[in-house]
N, C-alpha and C positions, 0 to 999 in steps of 0.2 A: 454173476455179472451178465447182463443181457448183451448179446452180440448180434450184429447185422447178419442178414441172410447172404450166404455165398451162392455161387451159381449151382452148387450141389444141393442146396436146401430146397424144400418145398413147403407150400402152405396148403394145409388140408382143411376142408370144411364140408358142410352139407350133411345130410343124413348118412350115418354109418361111415363118415369120412370118405365118401366116394368121389369127391371132387378134389383134384390135386393140381396145384400150379407148380410147374418146374420150369426154370428159365431155359433149359435146353429145348423145351417144346417150341420155343419161339424161333429157333435157328432156321428150319426149313421154310416156314411161311415168310419170315423176314427176308430171306435170300430171294424168294420168289417175288415179293413185293418190291424189294430193292432193284431187282433186274428190270421189272416193269417200269419203275420210275426213272431209272437211269437211261433205259432204252428210249425214252421219249426225246432225249436230247443228244445222246451219244451217237456219233457218226457211225462207228463200227457196228453197233447194234441195229441202227437204222438200215445200214447196208445189208445186214443179215436178214432183216425183215423183208427187204426187197428181193433178195436172192431166193428166199423160200417162196415168196409170192410168185416169182417168175417160174419156178419149178411147178407150182400148182397150176398156174394158168396155161403153161405150155404142154404139160404132160398129162393133165387130168381133165377129161371132157365131161364126165358124168358126176353130178353131185349126189351125195347120199345124205339124206336128212335125218339119219338115226340120232344125231345129237339133240334134235328137238324133243326126243323121248328119253334118251339115256341120261340126260341131266337130272331126271327125277328118280332114277332107278335106285341109287344108294339109299336115299331117305325112305323111299317106299319099302325097301328091303327090311328096314328096321321093324316096320309094322307088319310086314308079311311074315317075318320070322316069329314075331310075337303071336300072331294069329295061328301059326303052325305049332304053337306050344313051346317054342324055344325062348326062354326068358332071358332078357338082357340085364343091364346094370340097374336100370330104374323102372318103376312101374309106368303104366300108360300115361297117367296124369303128369308125372314129373318129367318124363322124357318129352312129352308134348309141349310143356312150358319151355323146356330147353330148346326144342326144335323151333318153336315160334320166335323165341328170343334171337336165335341164330339167324333166322331168315329176315327178321327185322333189321338186325345189324348189317347183314350182308346186302340186303336189298337197298337200304338207304345209302350205304357207302357206294355201291355200284351206280345208283341213280345220280348221286351228287357228283361223282367223278365224270360220268358221261356228259352231264350238263355243263361242267366247267372246263373240260379238256378239249372237246370238239375235234377229236381225231377222226379223220376220214377213213372209212372202211376200205379194205383192199379192193372190193368190187365197186367202190365209188357210190354206193347206194345212199349213204347217210354219214353224218358227222358225229356219230356216237359209238365209235369202235372201242374206245378205251374206258374201262376194262371189259373183258368178256363176261356178260351176265350168265350165259349158259355154263361157262366153266366155273364161275363162282358158285352157282347153284349146285353143280355136280360135286365140287370139292367140299362144300359145306355139308352135303349129304354124306359124302364119304367119311369125313371126320366124325359125323354123327353115328354112322354105322360102326366105325372103329371104336369109339368111346363106349358104345352100348354092348358090343359083342366081342371085343378083343380078348376078354377073359374067358369067354366060352370057347372060341376058336379064333386064332389069329388070322385064319384064312377068310373069315367073314370080312374083317377089316381090309385085308389085302385086295379082295375081290372088289370092294367098293372103290378103292383107289385106282384099280385097273380100269373100271368103268369110267371114272372121272377123268383119268388121263386120256382115255379114248374119246371122250366128249370134247376135250380141248383139242385133240388132234383133228377131229372132224370139223371143228370151227375153222381151223386153218385150211384143211382139205377143201372145204366148201367155199373158200375164198371170202369168208365173212370176217375174219380177224387176223391180226398180226400176231407173231409169236409173243411180243411184249404184252399184248392184250390178254393173251391166254395165261401167261405166267402171273400177271397181276391178279387176274380173276381167281386163279388157284390159291394164291396167297391170301386174298381177302376171304375166300370161302373157308379155308382152314382156320384162319384167325377168328372169324366170326363164331364158329362153333366152339372153339376153345374158350373164347371169352364167355359165351353163353353158359358153358359148364362152370366156369370159375365164379360167375356172378349169380348162379342159380340159388345158392343158399340165401343170399340177400333178397332176391326176388321172391323166393318161396316164403321167407319169414315176414317180409314187410308188406307184400302185396297180396299173397294168396293164403296167408296164415289163417284168417278167419273163415276161409271157405274150404278147408281141407276135406271136411267130411261130406260136403255136398256138391263137389265139383265133378264135372265129366268133360271129356274131350273127344272130338271127332275130327279125323283128318281124312281128306279125300281129294283125289285129283279132279281137275275140271278142264273143260275145253269149250271155248265160246265161238268156235268156227274159225278163229284166226290165231288164238294163243292157247297154250296149255299152261297149267300151273297146279299148285297144291293149295287147297283151301283148308282152313282150320276153324272150328267152332269150339269155344270154351264156355261151358255152362257153369256159372259160378253161383247158382242159387243155393 
């Protein structure tokens, strides 16, 4: 007799069964997202935002812009390790499709929320504080690094999350975001990459199936004088 899935069950798919969904994986990112959402209206969490901001503005005089660069480090580490001969879970093509899917989900979610919530930044510079895009980018990359290399060494994944956490910290340190912005960004980043792995078998089979033998991928950072980012080219001929 068929039975429903419990919280202990998982759904596996993809090549070699390397994509696994488990409900427990939703706990941490859901808590982070929940904190961010509740914090927009909850007085106690708003007061905590203000207390942290007061500490930042009163006791920290010098800003450190390392977060503009560190947000990309976890994702770039995946390709750096591969170039160094350390193979991860997926080949270059497959991981790049997953990576692009993750960034599409993360970027569109962050953009939509910024445009609809209109939260003022701590420094008063603009009304697009919620959620933190830097933090979302860093945590999406950290989960990407975790998924690709946790079976090689758990320390690869842990190091990615340390860098991502540091990125979130410096967004607050530099007076650019509230704590609720950072927690929401972290949750979105983690969920975006998890979803990208879960739906990869469908994307691979339905969209890229006919191009498996003739596709190539190139990923590279870019800088236009004002913004940094990661660019990706998929050659599907």
